[in-house]
C-alpha positions as CSV (number, residue, x, y, z in Angstrom):
1,L,102.9,-10.5,73.2
2,A,105.7,-12.7,74.7
3,E,106.9,-12.9,71.0
4,Q,106.9,-9.1,70.8
5,I,108.8,-8.8,73.9
6,S,111.4,-11.1,72.8
7,T,112.1,-9.2,69.5
8,G,112.0,-5.8,71.5
9,A,108.7,-4.6,69.8
10,S,107.0,-4.4,73.1
11,P,108.4,-3.5,76.5
12,D,108.1,-6.2,79.3
13,P,105.3,-5.0,81.3
14,E,105.0,-5.2,85.2
15,R,101.1,-4.8,84.8
16,I,98.8,-5.2,82.3
17,Y,95.5,-3.3,82.7
18,V,92.6,-4.5,80.8
19,P,88.8,-3.7,80.8
20,C,86.6,-6.5,81.7
21,G,83.0,-7.0,80.5
22,S,82.6,-10.7,79.6
23,G,85.9,-11.5,81.1
24,C,87.0,-13.3,77.9
25,T,90.1,-11.0,77.3
26,V,91.4,-10.9,80.7
27,S,90.9,-14.8,80.9
28,G,92.9,-15.2,77.4
29,L,95.6,-13.1,78.9
30,I,95.9,-15.2,82.1
31,V,96.0,-18.6,80.0
32,G,98.4,-17.0,77.5
33,T,100.7,-16.0,80.2
34,V,100.9,-19.2,81.8
35,L,101.2,-21.0,78.4
36,A,104.2,-18.5,77.6
37,R,105.9,-19.3,80.8
38,H,105.2,-23.2,80.2
39,L,106.9,-22.9,76.9
40,G,109.9,-20.9,78.2
41,L,109.3,-17.6,76.2
42,P,111.0,-14.6,77.4
43,G,108.8,-11.8,79.0
44,L,105.7,-11.8,81.3
45,S,107.9,-13.6,84.0
46,R,108.8,-10.6,86.2
47,P,108.4,-11.6,89.9
48,N,106.0,-8.9,90.4
49,F,103.8,-9.2,87.3
50,V,100.2,-8.8,87.6
51,I,97.1,-8.6,85.3
52,V,94.6,-5.9,86.6
53,S,91.2,-6.6,85.5
54,C,88.9,-3.5,85.5
55,N,85.2,-4.0,85.8
56,V,83.0,-1.9,83.4
57,H,79.5,-2.9,84.5
58,E,78.5,-1.5,88.1
59,G,76.4,-4.6,88.9
60,I,79.5,-7.0,88.5
61,A,81.8,-4.4,90.0
62,M,79.5,-4.5,93.3
63,L,79.6,-8.3,93.3
64,D,83.5,-8.3,93.0
65,R,83.6,-5.7,95.8
66,V,81.6,-7.8,98.1
67,M,82.9,-11.4,97.2
68,G,85.5,-11.6,94.4
69,F,82.6,-12.7,92.1
70,H,85.0,-13.5,89.2
71,V,87.3,-15.7,91.0
72,H,85.2,-17.0,94.1
73,P,85.1,-20.8,94.0
74,T,81.5,-20.8,94.5
75,F,80.9,-19.2,90.9
76,M,83.6,-21.2,89.2
77,H,81.0,-23.0,87.2
78,V,79.1,-19.9,86.2
79,P,79.6,-18.8,82.6
80,L,81.4,-15.3,81.9
81,T,83.2,-15.4,85.3
82,I,86.9,-15.2,84.8
83,S,87.4,-18.4,86.8
84,H,85.0,-20.3,84.4
85,T,86.4,-19.1,81.3
86,V,89.9,-19.8,82.4
87,R,89.3,-23.3,83.2
88,T,87.1,-23.8,80.1
89,A,90.0,-22.5,77.9
90,C,92.5,-24.8,79.7
91,A,90.1,-27.9,78.9
92,A,89.9,-26.7,75.4
93,L,93.7,-26.7,75.1
94,I,94.0,-30.0,76.4
95,E,91.3,-31.3,73.7
96,L,93.7,-29.7,71.1
97,G,96.5,-31.5,72.4
98,G,98.2,-29.0,74.4
99,P,99.5,-29.1,77.9
100,D,97.3,-29.1,81.0
101,L,97.7,-25.5,82.6
102,T,94.6,-25.7,84.8
103,S,96.6,-25.7,88.0
104,D,99.1,-23.2,86.8
105,A,96.2,-20.8,85.7
106,T,94.4,-21.3,89.0
107,E,97.5,-20.5,91.0
108,F,98.0,-17.2,88.7
109,M,94.5,-16.2,89.5
110,K,95.2,-16.4,93.2
111,T,98.6,-14.6,93.3
112,S,98.8,-12.3,90.2
113,L,95.2,-11.3,89.2
114,R,94.0,-8.0,90.8
115,L,90.3,-7.1,90.5
116,R,89.4,-3.5,90.2
117,S,85.8,-2.4,90.9
118,D,85.9,1.2,92.3
119,A,82.5,2.4,92.0
120,D,83.5,6.0,91.5
121,V,85.5,4.8,88.3
122,V,83.1,2.3,87.0
123,G,80.2,4.5,87.0
124,L,77.4,3.2,84.9
125,Y,77.7,0.8,82.1
126,G,78.2,2.2,78.7
127,T,79.3,5.7,79.6
128,H,82.0,7.8,81.3
129,S,82.1,8.0,85.3
130,E,83.4,11.5,86.2
131,K,86.9,9.9,86.8
132,T,87.2,8.5,83.5
133,R,85.9,11.6,81.8
134,E,88.6,13.6,83.4
135,V,91.6,11.3,82.6
136,T,90.1,11.1,78.9
137,R,89.9,14.8,78.6
138,N,93.5,15.1,79.8
139,Y,94.5,12.5,77.3
140,D,92.7,14.2,74.4
141,A,94.6,17.4,75.2
142,K,98.1,16.1,76.0
143,G,98.3,12.4,75.0
144,T,100.6,11.0,72.3
145,V,101.0,7.6,70.7
146,R,104.3,6.3,69.6
147,D,105.5,2.9,68.4
148,S,108.5,1.0,70.0
149,A,110.9,3.0,68.0
150,G,109.5,6.3,69.5
151,R,107.7,7.5,66.2
152,N,104.6,9.1,66.5
153,E,101.5,7.3,65.5
154,K,97.8,8.1,64.7
155,E,96.0,9.3,67.9
156,L,93.7,6.6,69.5
157,W,90.6,7.6,71.5
158,L,89.2,6.4,74.8
159,C,85.8,5.4,75.0
160,G,83.7,5.8,78.3
161,H,82.4,2.3,77.7
162,F,85.5,0.1,78.0
163,A,89.1,1.7,77.5
164,A,88.7,4.6,79.8
165,K,87.7,2.2,82.8
166,A,91.1,0.6,82.6
167,Y,93.1,3.6,81.7
168,Q,92.0,5.7,84.7
169,P,93.4,3.0,87.3
170,L,96.5,2.7,85.2
171,I,97.1,6.4,85.4
172,A,96.2,6.8,88.9
173,D,98.5,3.8,89.9
174,L,101.3,5.0,87.8
175,K,101.3,8.3,89.4
176,A,101.1,6.8,92.9
177,D,103.9,4.2,92.2
178,A,106.1,6.6,90.4
179,T,106.1,9.1,93.3
180,G,109.4,9.0,95.3
181,S,110.7,6.0,93.4
182,V,114.2,5.7,92.5
183,G,115.2,4.5,89.1
184,D,113.1,3.8,86.0
185,A,109.5,4.4,86.1
186,P,107.1,1.5,86.3
187,T,106.1,-0.2,83.0
188,Y,102.2,-0.5,82.9
189,M,100.3,-1.5,79.9
190,L,96.7,-0.9,78.8
191,W,95.3,-3.8,76.8
192,M,92.4,-3.3,74.5
193,T,90.9,-5.8,72.0
194,K,89.0,-2.9,70.4
195,S,90.4,-2.3,66.8
196,A,91.6,1.3,66.0
197,V,89.8,0.7,62.5
198,Q,86.0,1.1,62.6
199,P,85.0,-1.2,59.7
200,R,82.1,-0.5,57.3
201,G,81.0,-3.4,54.9
202,N,78.9,-3.3,51.9
203,S,75.5,-3.4,53.7
204,D,73.7,-0.1,54.6
205,E,73.9,0.0,58.5
206,W,72.1,3.1,58.5
207,A,69.0,1.8,56.8
208,R,69.2,-1.4,59.3
209,L,69.5,1.0,62.3
210,L,66.3,3.0,61.2
211,K,64.2,-0.3,61.3
212,V,65.2,-1.5,64.6
213,N,62.7,-1.0,67.7
214,K,62.6,2.0,69.7
215,T,64.6,0.7,72.6
216,V,67.8,0.2,70.3
217,R,67.3,3.5,68.6
218,K,67.1,5.4,72.0
219,W,70.3,3.6,73.1
220,A,72.1,4.6,69.8
221,D,70.9,8.2,70.1
222,D,71.8,8.6,73.7
223,G,75.4,7.8,73.2
224,K,76.8,11.1,73.1
225,P,80.4,11.6,71.7
226,E,82.9,13.0,74.3
227,S,86.4,12.6,72.8
228,V,87.7,15.4,70.6
229,L,89.4,12.5,68.8
230,R,86.4,11.1,67.6
231,P,83.6,13.8,67.5
232,G,81.1,11.8,65.2
233,R,77.5,11.3,66.5
234,V,74.6,9.0,65.7
235,S,71.1,10.3,65.9
236,T,68.1,8.7,64.3
237,V,66.0,11.8,65.2
238,D,67.8,14.6,63.4
239,G,71.1,13.0,62.1
240,S,72.5,11.2,59.0
241,P,75.0,8.5,58.3
242,E,77.5,11.6,57.2
243,D,77.7,12.3,60.9
244,Y,79.9,9.3,61.6
245,R,80.9,7.6,58.4
246,S,84.0,9.6,58.0
247,F,85.6,7.7,61.0
248,M,84.9,4.4,59.4
249,T,87.2,2.5,56.9
250,K,85.5,0.9,54.0
251,I,86.1,-3.0,53.6
252,Q,85.3,-5.2,50.8
């Protein structure tokens, strides 16, 4: 990202909003930001730059609201907390011959990491809340995707599982922070590691799905499509692979 900022391919954001499930992506962004600064790369160095970690699971969101679970010193040795993953990544970097960024990364978490865990946004794991559903429908109706040169690109869709739970806080904050402001609007970025391509290999994924246990099949059947940009469905009761394969890209 720092390299893209330096070439003008990406704006230099004031904030990055990222969904947080396992915490690996936001931890990587923290270590990557600190490393970019250590190397003197341009970008990601605004005085007010923050990373906003947006919970997707209601249980972890509750723990973050009560005690700041992801960054609380008591839980720094608990796997899949942000503090543990950041420290583990810093240790791995040292083993590979890189710089020791532990102190800088720890300071970044104290000053420049925000945890979002609003219960009415997070809702339940794996599905939309009413607030994320509302902004997703608005995006479906009015949203556009453009590259750095302003050219329109293929529309992306917002899932209720991850993407929308970071998109909703971004839009809410953008509206609030832009109201009454003078000058350029804030530059906020949504970060998602989910690919825009849904790959399909040579194995028959449908036949494998039909053989799994009832709990997994029910989980698949209950996931209803909500975005008009991705209307495919999966149902092992009355469906077929043709209900969703048109959205997948065949790979070798």
